[in-house]
C-alpha positions as CSV (number, residue, x, y, z in Angstrom):
1,M,-9.2,99.2,29.7
2,N,-12.8,100.3,29.9
3,A,-14.7,98.8,32.7
4,T,-17.5,97.7,30.4
5,M,-15.1,95.9,28.1
6,Q,-14.3,92.2,28.7
7,P,-10.8,90.8,28.0
8,Y,-10.3,88.7,24.9
9,V,-10.7,85.0,25.5
10,P,-8.5,82.8,23.3
11,G,-10.5,80.2,21.4
12,K,-13.5,82.3,20.7
13,R,-14.2,83.3,17.1
14,Q,-14.2,87.0,18.1
15,P,-13.3,89.0,21.2
16,A,-16.0,89.3,23.7
17,H,-16.0,93.1,23.4
18,M,-16.7,93.0,19.6
19,P,-20.2,93.7,18.5
20,K,-22.4,90.6,18.2
21,G,-24.5,89.7,15.2
22,K,-24.0,88.3,11.7
23,L,-22.6,90.2,8.8
24,S,-25.0,91.5,6.3
25,R,-25.3,89.6,3.0
26,W,-23.7,92.5,1.2
27,S,-20.7,92.5,3.6
28,E,-20.3,88.7,3.1
29,L,-20.3,89.2,-0.7
30,K,-17.7,91.9,-0.5
31,I,-15.5,89.6,1.6
32,W,-16.0,86.8,-0.8
33,W,-15.1,88.9,-3.8
34,R,-12.0,90.1,-2.0
35,E,-10.8,86.7,-0.9
36,I,-11.4,84.5,-4.0
37,D,-9.0,84.1,-6.9
38,R,-10.7,86.4,-9.4
39,V,-8.1,85.5,-12.1
40,L,-9.0,81.8,-11.8
41,L,-12.7,82.6,-11.9
42,L,-12.2,84.7,-15.1
43,L,-10.3,81.9,-16.8
44,V,-13.0,79.4,-15.9
45,L,-15.8,81.7,-17.2
46,L,-13.8,82.3,-20.4
47,L,-13.4,78.6,-21.0
48,M,-17.1,77.9,-20.4
49,S,-18.0,80.7,-22.9
50,L,-15.8,79.1,-25.5
51,G,-17.4,75.7,-24.7
52,T,-20.9,77.1,-25.2
53,I,-19.9,78.2,-28.8
54,A,-18.4,74.8,-29.4
55,V,-21.5,72.9,-28.2
56,A,-23.6,75.1,-30.6
57,A,-21.3,74.0,-33.4
58,A,-21.5,70.3,-32.4
59,S,-25.2,70.1,-31.6
60,P,-26.4,69.6,-35.2
61,A,-24.2,66.6,-35.7
62,T,-25.5,64.8,-32.6
63,A,-29.1,65.9,-33.2
64,N,-29.0,64.5,-36.8
65,R,-27.5,61.2,-35.6
66,L,-30.2,60.7,-32.9
67,S,-33.1,61.8,-35.0
68,T,-35.5,59.1,-36.2
69,A,-38.3,58.8,-38.7
70,S,-40.9,59.7,-36.0
71,I,-38.8,62.2,-34.0
72,T,-36.7,64.9,-35.5
73,L,-34.5,66.8,-33.1
74,D,-33.9,70.5,-33.5
75,P,-30.3,71.1,-34.8
76,L,-29.6,73.2,-31.6
77,Y,-31.4,70.9,-29.3
78,F,-28.3,70.0,-27.3
79,F,-27.2,73.7,-27.3
80,Y,-30.4,74.8,-25.6
81,R,-30.1,72.0,-23.0
82,H,-26.4,72.9,-22.5
83,L,-27.4,76.5,-21.6
84,A,-29.8,75.2,-19.0
85,W,-27.2,72.9,-17.5
86,Q,-24.7,75.8,-17.4
87,V,-27.1,78.1,-15.5
88,L,-27.5,75.4,-12.9
89,A,-23.8,74.6,-12.9
90,L,-22.8,78.3,-12.4
91,G,-25.2,78.6,-9.5
92,T,-23.5,75.5,-8.0
93,L,-20.0,77.1,-8.6
94,F,-20.8,80.4,-7.0
95,G,-22.7,78.9,-4.1
96,V,-19.9,76.5,-3.1
97,S,-17.2,79.1,-3.6
98,M,-18.8,81.2,-0.9
99,L,-18.1,78.5,1.7
100,A,-15.4,79.1,4.3
101,R,-12.4,76.7,4.1
102,D,-13.6,74.6,7.0
103,N,-17.2,74.3,5.6
104,A,-15.8,73.4,2.2
105,R,-13.8,70.6,3.8
106,R,-16.9,69.3,5.7
107,F,-19.0,69.5,2.5
108,G,-16.4,67.6,0.5
109,L,-16.2,64.9,3.1
110,L,-20.0,64.5,3.2
111,L,-20.0,64.4,-0.6
112,A,-17.3,61.7,-0.7
113,A,-19.1,59.6,1.9
114,G,-22.5,59.9,0.1
115,M,-21.1,59.2,-3.4
116,T,-19.0,56.2,-2.2
117,V,-22.2,54.6,-0.8
118,L,-24.0,55.2,-4.1
119,L,-21.1,53.8,-6.0
120,F,-21.7,50.5,-4.1
121,L,-25.3,50.6,-5.4
122,V,-24.5,51.3,-9.1
123,P,-23.7,47.7,-10.1
124,V,-27.1,46.6,-8.6
125,L,-29.4,49.5,-9.3
126,G,-27.6,51.4,-12.0
127,A,-28.8,51.8,-15.6
128,E,-26.8,50.4,-18.4
129,I,-25.9,52.7,-21.3
130,N,-23.6,51.7,-24.2
131,G,-22.4,48.6,-22.3
132,A,-21.5,50.5,-19.1
133,R,-23.4,50.6,-15.9
134,R,-22.4,54.0,-14.4
135,W,-25.7,55.9,-13.9
136,I,-28.2,55.7,-11.1
137,N,-31.7,57.2,-10.9
138,L,-32.8,59.0,-7.8
139,G,-35.6,61.2,-9.2
140,M,-33.1,62.2,-11.9
141,Q,-30.4,60.1,-13.6
142,F,-26.9,61.0,-12.7
143,Q,-23.4,59.5,-12.5
144,P,-22.2,59.2,-8.9
145,S,-18.5,58.8,-9.9
146,E,-18.5,62.3,-11.4
147,F,-19.6,63.9,-8.1
148,L,-17.2,61.6,-6.2
149,K,-14.2,63.0,-7.9
150,P,-14.1,66.4,-6.0
151,G,-15.2,64.7,-2.8
152,F,-12.4,62.1,-3.2
153,A,-9.8,64.9,-3.6
154,I,-11.0,66.6,-0.4
155,A,-11.2,63.3,1.5
156,T,-7.7,62.2,0.4
157,A,-6.2,65.5,1.4
158,W,-8.0,65.4,4.8
159,I,-6.7,61.9,5.5
160,L,-3.1,62.7,4.6
161,S,-3.2,65.9,6.6
162,W,-3.7,63.8,9.8
163,R,0.1,63.3,9.9
164,M,0.5,66.9,11.1
165,R,-1.4,66.0,14.3
166,D,0.2,62.5,14.7
167,P,3.2,61.5,12.6
168,N,2.7,57.9,13.6
169,M,-0.7,57.6,12.0
170,P,-0.7,55.2,9.0
171,V,-2.2,57.9,6.7
172,A,-0.5,56.5,3.6
173,G,-2.1,53.1,4.1
174,I,-5.5,54.5,4.7
175,A,-5.4,56.7,1.6
176,T,-4.1,53.8,-0.5
177,A,-6.9,51.5,0.8
178,Y,-9.5,54.2,0.0
179,V,-8.3,54.6,-3.6
180,A,-8.0,50.8,-4.1
181,L,-11.7,50.5,-3.0
182,I,-12.8,53.2,-5.4
183,A,-10.8,51.7,-8.2
184,A,-12.4,48.3,-7.6
185,L,-15.9,49.8,-7.7
186,M,-15.1,51.8,-10.8
187,M,-13.8,48.8,-12.7
188,M,-17.1,47.0,-12.0
189,Q,-18.9,49.5,-14.1
190,P,-16.4,49.4,-16.0
191,D,-14.8,52.9,-16.1
192,F,-11.1,52.6,-16.8
193,G,-10.7,56.3,-17.6
194,G,-12.3,57.4,-14.3
195,T,-10.1,54.9,-12.4
196,I,-7.0,56.6,-13.9
197,L,-8.2,60.0,-12.7
198,F,-8.7,58.8,-9.1
199,A,-5.3,57.2,-9.1
200,G,-3.7,60.4,-10.5
201,V,-5.3,62.5,-7.7
202,W,-4.1,60.0,-5.1
203,F,-0.5,60.0,-6.6
204,V,-0.3,63.9,-6.6
205,A,-1.5,64.0,-3.0
206,M,0.9,61.3,-1.8
207,V,3.9,63.0,-3.5
208,L,3.1,66.5,-2.0
209,S,2.4,65.1,1.4
210,G,6.0,63.9,1.7
211,I,5.4,60.1,1.8
212,D,8.4,57.9,1.6
213,M,9.2,57.3,-2.1
214,K,10.1,53.6,-1.4
215,R,6.5,53.0,-0.4
216,M,5.4,54.9,-3.4
217,G,7.5,52.7,-5.6
218,A,5.9,49.6,-4.2
219,V,2.4,51.0,-4.7
220,I,3.2,52.1,-8.3
221,G,4.5,48.5,-9.0
222,A,1.2,47.1,-7.7
223,T,-0.7,49.6,-9.9
224,I,1.2,48.5,-13.0
225,A,0.4,44.9,-12.1
226,G,-3.3,45.9,-11.7
227,L,-3.3,47.5,-15.2
228,T,-1.8,44.4,-16.7
229,A,-4.5,42.3,-15.0
230,T,-7.1,44.7,-16.4
231,Y,-6.0,44.0,-19.9
232,F,-6.5,40.3,-19.5
233,L,-9.6,40.4,-17.4
234,Y,-11.7,43.1,-19.0
235,D,-12.8,42.6,-22.6
236,N,-13.8,46.3,-23.1
237,A,-10.3,47.5,-22.0
238,R,-8.5,44.9,-24.1
239,H,-10.5,45.7,-27.2
240,R,-9.8,49.5,-26.9
241,I,-6.1,48.9,-26.2
242,D,-5.7,46.5,-29.1
243,S,-7.5,48.8,-31.5
244,F,-5.2,51.7,-30.4
245,I,-2.0,49.7,-30.7
246,G,-3.0,48.0,-33.9
247,G,-3.8,51.3,-35.6
248,G,-7.3,52.4,-36.5
249,T,-9.2,52.7,-39.7
250,A,-11.2,55.5,-41.1
251,Y,-14.3,54.1,-39.4
252,D,-12.8,53.9,-35.9
253,Q,-13.9,56.6,-33.4
254,V,-10.4,57.7,-32.4
255,D,-9.1,57.8,-36.0
256,L,-12.2,59.6,-37.1
257,G,-11.8,62.2,-34.4
258,A,-8.2,62.8,-35.3
259,R,-9.1,63.2,-39.0
260,T,-11.9,65.7,-38.1
261,L,-9.5,67.6,-35.8
262,T,-7.1,68.4,-38.6
263,A,-9.6,68.8,-41.4
264,G,-10.1,72.5,-40.8
265,G,-6.4,73.4,-41.0
266,W,-5.1,76.3,-38.9
267,T,-8.1,78.6,-39.3
268,G,-11.0,76.2,-39.6
269,A,-13.8,75.7,-42.1
270,G,-16.0,78.2,-40.4
271,Y,-18.9,77.9,-37.9
272,G,-21.5,75.4,-39.1
273,L,-19.5,74.4,-42.2
274,G,-17.9,71.3,-40.8
275,I,-18.6,68.1,-42.7
276,R,-16.6,65.4,-40.9
277,K,-18.3,66.2,-37.6
278,M,-21.5,64.7,-38.9
279,S,-19.9,61.2,-38.7
280,L,-18.6,61.6,-35.1
281,P,-20.5,59.3,-32.6
282,E,-20.2,61.8,-29.7
283,A,-19.5,65.1,-31.3
284,H,-21.0,67.2,-28.5
285,T,-19.2,65.4,-25.6
286,D,-16.2,63.1,-26.1
287,Y,-15.0,64.6,-29.5
288,I,-15.9,68.2,-29.1
289,F,-12.2,69.1,-29.3
290,S,-12.2,67.6,-32.8
291,V,-15.3,69.7,-33.8
292,I,-13.4,72.8,-32.6
293,G,-10.5,71.9,-34.7
294,E,-12.6,71.4,-37.9
295,E,-14.7,74.5,-37.6
296,F,-12.5,77.0,-35.8
297,G,-9.0,75.6,-36.6
298,L,-5.9,74.4,-34.8
299,I,-5.2,77.9,-33.5
300,A,-8.5,77.8,-31.5
301,C,-7.5,74.3,-30.2
302,G,-4.2,75.8,-29.1
303,L,-6.0,78.6,-27.3
304,I,-8.1,76.0,-25.4
305,V,-5.0,74.1,-24.3
306,L,-3.4,77.4,-23.2
307,L,-6.4,78.2,-21.1
308,Y,-6.2,74.8,-19.3
309,L,-2.5,75.4,-18.7
310,A,-3.2,78.9,-17.4
311,I,-5.7,77.5,-14.9
312,V,-3.3,74.9,-13.6
313,A,-0.4,77.4,-13.4
314,R,-2.7,79.9,-11.6
315,V,-3.7,77.5,-8.9
316,L,0.0,76.4,-8.4
317,L,1.0,80.0,-8.0
318,R,-1.9,80.5,-5.5
319,L,-0.5,77.5,-3.5
320,I,3.1,78.6,-3.5
321,D,3.1,80.1,0.0
322,E,0.2,78.0,1.4
323,E,1.0,76.9,5.0
324,D,-2.1,74.7,5.5
325,L,-1.3,71.1,4.4
326,F,-4.9,70.2,3.9
327,A,-5.4,73.3,1.6
328,L,-2.3,72.5,-0.3
329,L,-3.2,68.8,-0.9
330,A,-6.9,69.6,-1.6
331,G,-6.1,72.4,-4.1
332,A,-3.5,70.3,-5.9
333,G,-5.9,67.3,-6.0
334,L,-8.8,69.3,-7.4
335,T,-6.5,70.9,-10.0
336,A,-5.2,67.5,-11.0
337,L,-8.7,66.3,-11.6
338,L,-9.5,69.2,-14.0
339,G,-6.1,69.1,-15.8
340,G,-5.9,65.3,-15.9
341,Q,-9.4,64.9,-17.5
342,A,-8.7,67.7,-20.0
343,F,-5.3,66.1,-20.8
344,I,-6.8,62.6,-21.4
345,N,-9.6,63.9,-23.6
346,I,-7.3,65.9,-25.8
347,L,-4.9,63.0,-26.2
348,V,-7.8,60.8,-27.3
349,N,-8.8,63.4,-29.9
350,L,-5.2,63.5,-31.1
351,Q,-5.2,59.7,-31.5
352,L,-2.5,59.4,-28.8
353,F,-4.6,57.6,-26.2
354,P,-7.4,54.9,-26.4
355,S,-11.0,56.1,-26.3
356,K,-12.1,56.6,-22.7
357,G,-15.6,58.1,-22.9
358,M,-14.5,61.2,-21.0
359,T,-15.7,64.7,-21.6
360,L,-13.6,67.9,-22.0
361,P,-14.2,69.7,-18.7
362,L,-16.0,73.1,-18.9
363,V,-16.3,72.7,-22.7
364,S,-18.3,69.6,-23.5
365,Y,-22.0,69.2,-23.2
366,G,-23.2,67.3,-20.1
367,G,-25.6,67.2,-17.2
368,S,-23.9,65.4,-14.4
369,S,-20.4,66.1,-15.7
370,T,-21.0,69.9,-16.1
371,I,-22.4,70.3,-12.6
372,A,-19.7,68.1,-11.1
373,I,-16.9,70.0,-12.8
374,C,-18.3,73.4,-11.6
375,L,-18.7,71.9,-8.1
376,N,-15.0,71.0,-8.4
377,I,-14.1,74.6,-9.4
378,G,-16.3,76.0,-6.6
379,L,-14.5,73.9,-4.0
380,L,-11.2,74.9,-5.5
381,L,-12.1,78.6,-5.2
382,A,-13.3,78.0,-1.6
383,I,-10.2,76.1,-0.5
384,T,-7.9,78.8,-2.0
385,R,-9.7,81.8,-0.5
386,R,-7.2,84.1,1.1
387,N,-7.2,87.4,2.9
388,P,-5.2,89.7,0.4
389,F,-3.9,91.8,3.3
390,L,-2.2,88.8,5.0
391,K,1.2,87.6,3.6
392,S,2.2,84.1,4.3
393,R,5.5,83.8,6.2
394,T,5.8,80.0,6.4
395,K,7.0,77.3,4.1
396,G,4.6,76.0,1.6
397,L,4.6,74.6,-1.9
398,G,7.2,77.0,-3.0
399,D,9.8,75.0,-1.1
400,L,9.5,72.2,-3.6
401,F,10.5,74.6,-6.5
402,G,12.7,77.0,-4.6
403,M,10.0,79.7,-4.8
404,G,7.9,81.6,-2.4
405,Q,8.6,83.3,0.9
406,T,10.4,80.8,3.2
407,A,11.3,83.1,6.1
408,P,9.8,86.0,7.9
409,M,10.3,89.4,6.4
410,K,13.0,91.4,8.0
411,D,12.0,94.5,9.9
412,Q,14.1,97.4,8.6
413,T,13.1,99.8,11.3
414,N,14.6,100.3,14.8
415,P,12.5,101.8,17.5
416,I,14.0,104.8,19.2
417,R,12.4,106.2,22.3
418,S,12.4,110.0,22.4
419,Q,12.8,112.1,25.5
420,T,9.1,112.4,25.8
421,G,8.7,108.7,26.2
422,S,7.0,108.2,22.9
423,V,8.3,105.7,20.3
424,R,9.4,106.8,16.9
425,R,11.0,104.7,14.1
426,E,14.2,105.4,12.4
427,I,14.4,104.0,8.9
428,H,17.8,102.8,7.8
429,P,18.8,103.3,4.2
């Protein structure tokens, strides 16, 4: 060893003899581009592009509905605003995706803590819109629950990963208490659809963490009891459920959305030629899937569904050989948020689920929701960053499905020392 070189000290981020100094910005970008899931990023950008076209088609309906005798909105008013929100959302997505996994975890925990505090303040300081108090004004009006969703997935994964350090820690109880707190705060708004999403993320994380199913059964029973109580205690929820079970009329939102969805047939009426969309109450947000069906056809709707399924499948494939429990749970939770919200919105438009006031992620118009969803994708890209030159040799998500690499690769070479003392390798057929 060179006399000027110092030995490597375990625990340091780099050996002492390595050159000091930070990487250049260009080098960091190259590393980021090599480590992120580019296929997932492409799918997300494609879905956002289709969403931009859909908002342009839905904007005239909402602009006409909100126009008054004194104020006439431009038919593409919401389309222009959507473009501005998308620019801000994409900046958020790329910025967060450049975080290292540890920094993404810290950011998610801070986000969860901050939004949980604001969620306490919503019933007191929040603004009421359409009978719900979900928004708070801190210089700009936003919905804390939307930003809490990705933070909650990170926090839940972090709590459940504690059991790798100490198996005796009551991580299941702590995670359950946290989701119960969030559910109580959400129902005070009330926001039943958001509560279902939080519960779904908690359920996915609990199952993948290996929690005893007997405990899970008890918690699920308590959840069913809570849903039953919701029906009798919350007039808004009871009204929507009764309307859904009793069957809608041509003037009900859900029924109107379903009729609009199928009005265009397989190929659609054509861009800007939809008629039924003009009667939809939230054509650019909650019922944009119906607008897509009327103007672009059921084939376009099927393409949207396939893109969501491709995103979910891509993340699961990415997590097949993931050995870090936190990364596994966080990635699955963030994906459950995206897929669950899309699933609920599509079912509402198909008249298979009561109206929830929930946007179609990456497609619908929105301020807080668009930025929050791109924040979710950015954290997902950061959590799933992986050196492409390193192959996992430990058990991961693939064990649950009998997939993945569950054992170290076998070395097919035997070292043979030559007469000169050097080492050569003989490859066996």
